[in-house]
C-alpha positions as CSV (number, residue, x, y, z in Angstrom):
1,M,45.7,114.2,91.5
2,K,42.3,112.7,91.8
3,W,42.7,110.0,90.0
4,I,45.7,109.3,92.4
5,M,43.2,109.3,95.4
6,G,40.5,107.0,93.6
7,L,43.0,104.6,93.0
8,G,44.7,104.9,96.6
9,I,41.0,104.0,97.4
10,I,40.3,101.1,95.3
11,L,43.8,99.5,96.6
12,S,42.8,99.8,100.0
13,S,39.6,98.5,99.8
14,V,41.5,95.4,97.9
15,V,44.4,95.1,100.6
16,S,41.2,95.0,103.2
17,A,39.4,92.7,101.3
18,Q,42.2,90.3,100.9
19,T,42.8,90.9,104.8
20,V,43.1,87.2,106.6
21,K,40.9,87.2,109.8
22,V,42.4,84.8,112.2
23,L,39.3,83.8,114.6
24,T,38.7,80.9,117.3
25,L,35.7,79.3,117.6
26,E,34.2,81.9,119.9
27,E,35.4,84.7,118.7
28,A,33.5,83.5,115.2
29,I,30.4,82.9,117.8
30,G,30.7,86.3,119.2
31,I,31.0,88.1,115.7
32,G,27.4,85.8,114.8
33,E,25.7,87.2,117.9
34,E,26.5,90.9,117.2
35,N,25.6,90.6,113.5
36,S,23.2,88.6,113.4
37,K,19.4,89.4,111.8
38,V,17.7,86.6,113.1
39,L,18.7,87.2,116.7
40,H,17.9,91.1,116.3
41,I,14.9,90.0,114.9
42,S,14.1,87.6,117.8
43,A,14.7,90.1,120.3
44,A,12.5,92.8,118.6
45,K,9.9,89.9,119.0
46,V,10.4,89.7,122.8
47,D,10.2,93.4,123.3
48,A,6.6,93.4,121.7
49,A,5.7,90.1,123.5
50,S,6.4,92.1,126.4
51,A,4.5,95.3,125.5
52,R,1.5,92.9,125.1
53,S,1.9,91.8,128.8
54,G,2.3,95.1,130.1
55,E,-0.9,96.6,128.1
56,A,-3.0,93.0,129.6
57,R,-2.1,94.3,132.7
58,A,-3.3,97.8,132.2
59,A,-6.6,96.7,131.4
60,M,-7.0,95.7,135.1
61,L,-6.8,99.2,136.3
62,P,-8.5,102.1,136.7
63,A,-9.2,103.9,133.2
64,V,-9.3,107.8,133.0
65,K,-10.8,109.7,130.1
66,F,-11.1,113.2,129.3
67,E,-13.6,115.0,127.2
68,G,-13.7,118.6,125.7
69,S,-16.5,119.8,123.7
70,Y,-17.7,123.6,122.1
71,R,-21.2,123.6,120.5
72,R,-22.6,126.8,118.7
73,F,-26.4,126.6,118.7
74,S,-28.8,128.7,116.7
75,D,-30.8,131.1,118.0
76,V,-34.3,130.5,119.9
77,E,-36.7,132.5,121.7
78,P,-35.5,131.9,125.7
79,F,-38.5,130.6,127.9
80,Q,-40.1,133.0,129.8
81,I,-43.3,133.2,131.8
82,Q,-45.5,136.3,132.4
83,P,-47.1,136.4,135.5
84,P,-50.2,138.2,135.7
85,G,-49.9,141.8,136.7
86,F,-46.6,142.1,135.5
87,P,-46.1,144.4,132.4
88,V,-42.6,142.8,131.5
89,P,-42.1,138.8,131.0
90,Y,-39.9,137.0,133.2
91,T,-36.7,134.9,132.0
92,V,-36.4,131.3,133.5
93,S,-34.1,129.8,130.9
94,P,-32.3,132.5,129.3
95,T,-30.9,131.1,125.3
96,V,-27.4,130.2,125.4
97,L,-25.6,130.0,122.0
98,N,-22.3,129.1,123.0
99,N,-22.0,125.9,125.2
100,Y,-18.5,124.5,127.0
101,S,-18.2,121.3,128.3
102,L,-15.4,119.7,129.7
103,R,-15.4,115.6,131.3
104,A,-13.3,113.8,132.9
105,T,-14.3,110.2,133.3
106,L,-13.2,107.2,135.6
107,Q,-13.7,103.3,135.3
108,Q,-12.4,100.8,137.3
109,P,-13.2,97.3,136.0
110,L,-14.4,95.7,139.3
111,F,-15.7,91.8,137.6
112,T,-14.9,90.7,134.3
113,G,-15.7,86.8,134.6
114,F,-12.0,86.4,135.0
115,R,-11.7,87.5,131.5
116,L,-8.8,90.2,131.8
117,V,-7.3,88.5,134.9
118,S,-7.0,85.4,132.1
119,N,-6.1,87.6,129.4
120,A,-3.1,89.1,131.7
121,R,-1.8,85.6,132.2
122,A,-2.0,84.7,128.8
123,A,0.1,87.5,127.6
124,E,2.4,87.1,130.4
125,H,2.9,83.2,129.3
126,L,3.4,84.2,125.9
127,A,6.1,86.6,126.5
128,Q,8.1,84.1,128.3
129,A,7.5,81.9,125.4
130,S,9.1,85.2,123.3
131,E,12.4,84.7,125.9
132,Y,12.8,81.1,125.4
133,D,12.3,81.1,121.9
134,N,14.8,84.1,121.7
135,R,17.3,81.4,123.6
136,N,16.4,78.6,121.1
137,D,17.3,80.9,118.1
138,H,20.3,82.1,120.0
139,S,21.6,78.1,120.5
140,D,20.5,77.5,116.8
141,L,22.8,80.2,115.7
142,V,25.4,79.0,117.8
143,L,25.1,75.6,115.9
144,S,24.9,76.7,113.0
145,I,28.4,79.0,113.3
146,T,29.9,75.6,115.3
147,A,29.0,73.7,112.1
148,S,30.3,75.8,109.2
149,Y,33.5,76.5,111.4
150,W,34.6,73.2,111.7
151,M,33.5,72.3,107.7
152,L,35.7,75.6,106.8
153,F,38.6,73.7,108.8
154,Q,37.9,70.5,107.6
155,T,37.8,71.9,103.8
156,I,41.5,73.9,104.7
157,Q,42.8,70.7,106.1
158,S,41.4,68.3,103.2
159,K,43.6,70.9,100.7
160,K,46.5,70.9,102.8
161,Y,47.1,67.4,102.2
162,V,45.9,67.6,98.5
163,D,48.7,69.8,98.6
164,E,51.1,68.0,100.0
165,N,50.3,64.7,98.1
166,I,50.7,66.6,94.7
167,S,54.6,67.7,96.3
168,R,55.2,64.2,96.8
169,L,53.8,63.6,94.0
170,H,56.4,65.4,92.0
171,A,59.4,64.1,94.1
172,D,58.1,60.9,92.9
173,L,58.2,61.6,89.2
174,N,61.5,63.5,89.8
175,D,63.0,59.4,91.5
176,T,61.2,58.0,88.6
177,E,63.3,60.1,86.0
178,N,66.4,59.2,88.3
179,L,65.1,55.4,87.9
180,M,64.9,55.6,84.0
181,K,68.1,56.9,83.2
182,A,69.6,54.3,85.4
183,G,67.6,51.6,83.7
184,M,65.3,50.8,86.9
185,A,61.9,52.2,85.6
186,T,59.9,52.5,82.6
187,R,57.8,55.4,80.6
188,N,55.1,53.6,81.5
189,D,56.3,54.0,85.2
190,L,56.8,57.7,84.8
191,L,53.1,58.2,83.0
192,R,51.1,56.5,85.7
193,I,53.0,58.7,87.8
194,R,51.9,62.0,85.7
195,V,48.7,60.5,85.1
196,Q,47.9,60.5,89.1
197,L,49.4,63.9,89.6
198,S,47.3,65.4,86.9
199,N,44.0,63.7,88.8
200,A,46.0,65.4,91.9
201,E,45.6,68.8,90.4
202,L,42.7,68.6,89.4
203,Y,41.3,67.5,92.8
204,Q,43.4,70.4,94.0
205,I,41.0,72.4,92.2
206,D,38.0,71.2,94.0
207,A,39.4,71.4,97.3
208,A,40.0,74.9,96.5
209,N,36.3,75.7,95.4
210,D,35.2,73.6,98.6
211,V,37.3,76.0,101.0
212,Q,35.7,79.1,99.1
213,V,32.2,77.9,99.3
214,A,32.8,76.7,103.2
215,A,34.1,80.5,103.8
216,M,31.3,82.3,102.6
217,N,28.9,79.8,104.2
218,L,30.4,80.8,107.5
219,N,30.5,84.5,106.4
220,I,26.8,84.5,105.8
221,V,26.1,83.0,109.2
222,M,28.2,85.4,111.3
223,G,26.7,87.9,109.2
224,L,30.4,89.3,107.5
225,P,31.0,90.4,103.8
226,L,31.0,86.8,101.6
227,E,34.7,87.9,100.6
228,T,36.0,88.0,104.2
229,H,38.9,85.7,104.6
230,I,38.9,83.6,107.6
231,Q,41.3,81.6,109.0
232,P,40.2,79.3,111.7
233,A,42.6,79.5,114.5
234,S,40.8,76.8,116.9
235,V,41.6,73.2,116.5
236,P,39.2,69.8,117.1
237,G,39.7,67.7,120.1
238,T,41.8,70.4,121.7
239,N,38.7,72.2,123.8
240,A,37.6,74.3,121.4
241,G,34.6,76.3,122.3
242,T,34.4,75.1,126.0
243,R,31.6,77.4,126.5
244,H,29.6,75.6,124.1
245,R,30.4,72.4,124.8
246,L,28.7,69.7,126.9
247,P,30.2,69.0,129.9
248,L,31.6,65.5,129.8
249,D,30.1,64.3,133.6
250,S,26.3,64.4,131.6
251,L,27.4,62.3,128.5
252,M,27.0,58.9,131.3
253,S,23.6,58.4,129.8
254,P,21.0,59.0,127.1
255,Q,18.2,58.7,129.9
256,G,20.0,61.7,132.3
257,L,20.1,63.8,129.2
258,V,16.5,63.5,128.2
259,M,15.4,64.3,131.8
260,K,17.4,67.3,131.9
261,A,16.1,68.3,128.5
262,L,12.6,68.2,129.8
263,S,13.7,70.9,132.0
264,V,16.6,72.9,130.4
265,R,15.5,72.9,126.3
266,P,14.3,76.7,125.4
267,D,12.0,75.0,123.1
268,L,9.9,73.1,125.0
269,Q,9.7,75.6,127.6
270,A,8.1,78.2,125.4
271,M,5.7,75.4,124.1
272,Q,4.9,74.9,127.9
273,S,4.4,78.5,128.1
274,R,2.4,78.5,125.2
275,V,0.1,75.4,126.5
276,E,-0.1,77.5,129.6
277,A,-1.5,80.4,127.3
278,S,-3.3,78.5,125.8
279,R,-5.4,77.7,129.3
280,A,-5.8,81.0,130.4
281,G,-7.3,81.8,126.9
282,V,-10.5,79.1,127.6
283,T,-11.1,81.3,131.0
284,A,-11.0,83.9,129.4
285,A,-13.4,83.5,125.9
286,R,-15.4,81.9,129.1
287,G,-15.4,85.1,130.4
288,S,-18.4,86.7,128.6
289,W,-20.7,84.2,130.4
290,W,-20.1,86.4,133.1
291,P,-21.7,89.9,134.2
292,Q,-19.2,92.2,133.3
293,I,-19.4,95.1,136.1
294,F,-17.4,98.5,136.4
295,L,-17.2,101.2,138.9
296,T,-17.6,104.7,137.0
297,G,-17.4,108.4,138.0
298,N,-17.6,111.6,136.0
299,Y,-16.4,115.3,136.8
300,Y,-18.4,117.8,134.9
301,H,-17.1,121.1,134.3
302,S,-20.0,123.0,131.8
303,R,-21.3,126.0,130.9
304,P,-24.0,126.2,130.8
305,N,-24.6,123.4,133.0
306,P,-27.3,121.1,132.3
307,R,-27.9,120.1,135.8
308,I,-28.3,123.9,137.1
309,M,-31.8,124.8,136.9
310,P,-32.4,127.7,135.5
311,T,-30.0,128.2,133.1
312,K,-26.6,129.8,133.7
313,D,-24.5,130.6,131.3
314,Q,-21.5,130.0,133.5
315,F,-19.0,127.3,134.0
316,I,-20.0,125.1,136.8
317,S,-18.5,121.9,138.2
318,T,-20.7,119.1,139.0
319,W,-20.0,114.9,139.6
320,D,-21.3,111.7,139.9
321,V,-20.5,108.4,140.5
322,G,-22.2,105.0,139.9
323,L,-21.9,101.2,139.0
324,L,-22.1,99.8,135.2
325,V,-23.5,95.9,134.9
326,Q,-23.3,94.4,131.2
327,F,-24.4,91.1,130.6
328,D,-25.1,89.3,127.2
329,V,-28.3,87.8,127.2
330,W,-27.9,86.3,123.8
331,N,-25.5,86.7,121.2
332,W,-26.2,84.1,119.0
333,G,-23.4,81.8,120.4
334,I,-20.8,83.8,120.0
335,T,-19.2,83.1,123.4
336,L,-19.8,79.4,123.3
337,F,-18.1,79.7,119.5
338,Q,-14.8,81.8,120.9
339,A,-14.5,78.5,124.5
340,E,-14.6,76.1,121.3
341,Q,-11.8,77.5,119.4
342,A,-10.2,78.6,122.8
343,K,-10.1,75.0,123.6
344,A,-9.0,73.6,120.3
345,T,-5.9,75.7,120.4
346,L,-5.1,74.3,123.9
347,L,-5.8,70.7,122.4
348,Q,-3.1,71.3,119.8
349,N,-0.4,73.2,121.8
350,E,-0.7,70.0,124.5
351,F,-0.1,67.6,121.2
352,L,2.8,69.7,120.1
353,F,4.1,69.6,123.5
354,E,4.2,66.1,123.6
355,Q,5.3,65.9,119.9
356,L,8.4,68.0,120.8
357,K,9.3,66.1,123.9
358,D,9.4,62.8,121.7
359,N,11.5,64.6,119.2
360,A,13.6,66.0,122.0
361,S,14.3,62.2,123.1
362,F,15.0,60.8,119.8
363,D,17.4,63.4,119.2
364,I,19.3,63.2,122.2
365,N,19.3,59.3,121.5
366,R,20.6,59.7,118.0
367,Y,23.6,62.6,118.9
368,F,24.5,60.4,121.8
369,L,25.0,57.1,119.4
370,S,27.0,59.8,117.0
371,F,29.1,60.9,119.8
372,K,30.0,57.8,120.7
373,R,31.0,56.3,117.6
374,A,32.9,59.4,116.9
375,Q,35.1,58.5,119.8
376,E,36.1,55.4,118.3
377,K,36.6,56.7,114.5
378,I,39.2,59.2,116.2
379,S,41.2,56.2,117.6
380,V,41.0,54.1,114.8
381,A,41.6,57.3,112.2
382,N,44.9,58.0,114.4
383,L,46.2,54.7,114.2
384,A,45.7,54.3,110.1
385,V,47.3,57.8,109.8
386,E,51.0,56.0,111.8
387,Q,50.4,53.0,109.9
388,A,50.3,54.8,106.4
389,E,52.9,57.4,107.4
390,E,55.1,54.9,108.2
391,N,53.9,52.9,104.9
392,A,54.8,55.9,102.7
393,R,58.1,56.2,104.1
394,T,59.5,52.8,103.9
395,T,58.0,52.7,100.3
396,S,59.7,56.0,99.2
397,D,62.9,54.4,100.3
398,K,62.4,51.2,98.9
399,F,61.1,53.0,95.7
400,K,64.4,55.2,95.4
401,N,66.2,52.1,95.5
402,G,64.5,50.1,93.2
403,L,63.2,47.7,95.5
404,A,59.1,49.2,95.0
405,T,57.0,49.6,92.3
406,T,55.4,52.3,90.9
407,S,52.0,51.0,92.0
408,D,53.5,50.5,95.4
409,V,54.5,54.5,95.8
410,L,51.1,55.7,94.5
411,D,49.2,53.1,96.9
412,A,50.9,54.2,99.9
413,D,50.4,58.1,99.2
414,V,46.8,58.0,98.4
415,S,46.4,55.8,101.7
416,L,48.2,58.3,103.3
417,L,45.8,61.3,102.0
418,Q,42.9,58.9,102.4
419,S,43.9,58.5,106.2
420,R,45.0,62.2,106.8
421,T,41.7,63.0,105.5
422,N,39.1,60.3,107.5
423,L,41.4,61.6,110.9
424,T,40.2,65.4,109.9
425,G,36.9,64.0,109.6
426,A,36.5,62.1,112.6
427,L,37.5,65.3,114.5
428,V,35.3,67.4,113.3
429,E,32.5,65.0,113.5
430,Y,33.0,64.3,117.2
431,E,33.1,68.4,118.0
432,L,29.8,68.2,115.4
433,A,28.6,65.2,117.3
434,Q,28.9,67.0,120.8
435,A,27.5,70.4,119.9
436,R,24.4,68.9,117.8
437,L,24.3,66.8,121.6
438,A,24.5,69.8,123.5
439,K,22.0,71.4,121.7
440,A,19.5,68.9,122.2
441,A,20.1,68.2,125.7
442,G,19.4,72.5,126.0
443,E,23.3,73.0,127.0
444,L,24.1,75.1,123.7
445,H,24.5,78.6,125.3
């Protein structure tokens, strides 16, 4: 009975592993967003940065601390005096062996040379940078899934065309055998088709391998098991993945896209936030050149209370309020060095920001040209497919009637296979070019 149950579990797992998932591009992106470890890590970084920002803001608020202690002292003679005429000494301060002390302390920064305010501002900008990084990681994931999805579509279509070419070669082989019987074809013609068929079958093996590799790559970026079978349901050129496409009205000029990208691209926004954080860091580093002023207050509840004389073995409460002023008179240039480090970091981030803007401009212009070229290639590829299909049809009819040679048939089959493969490649290139352009313009959400 147990082996039957075990066999059932194995069979069910095999069946589930062979189940084909038919997914649109939108569905694939949704699965990837849910499973992506990169996005989970990025979200955790956002939470950490937000917590650090809260910590920096909290440093400007009053801090309250509580202390409690107990000490046992060794026994000593009490402080006594013996006035003249008194037979018994008078105890001024008795010995208290058990000492209890409770203290609540409040400290409020009044002026710290703008250090705490600048630290809070820097932490806030860094938290914003983490949020922009999260958005950028999300757009990177969307682009990766989009590229992997269309590559899987392209390899599946390529294999389909190879399978159709093999079917045509089998039909050509049968036609050649019939023509040989009628004395209208030679054995060399038959061998040429068989060689072409063998080559096509080898290419079919490579095409099937390409499909498996593309499927595994898509499964990896989606966070699915490698053995998951994916069947793309979206078709390029039919508004697939509309949510992740760049609006056509914004494709008028790369200059307009550059201007838009400078204000909406998450990586640029993240770098700009880091520049602002560095500016605040410079102010914070210079804060030690100023005096640090704090308002302090203490509440004591002690037994005995050292402020009460003579000493009484009982709990008595007292308090104090004051100002605390701290100023570094000389620290061997530590503040100067910290300020120089902060200024150097600011300079680095400013140059990185300018470099990112230059890269964004280059990416947009490059992908804009790729997008326009892909549009033109689709028109040319469509025309080539129409011509190749008509040529394959007429050549096949002529060959059956002995009016075309084996070379003509094989050339027509190769031309049809190549034109269909080129059209699929052009359609996929169009989708990828638009996705990359949308990413470069900050519109891939």
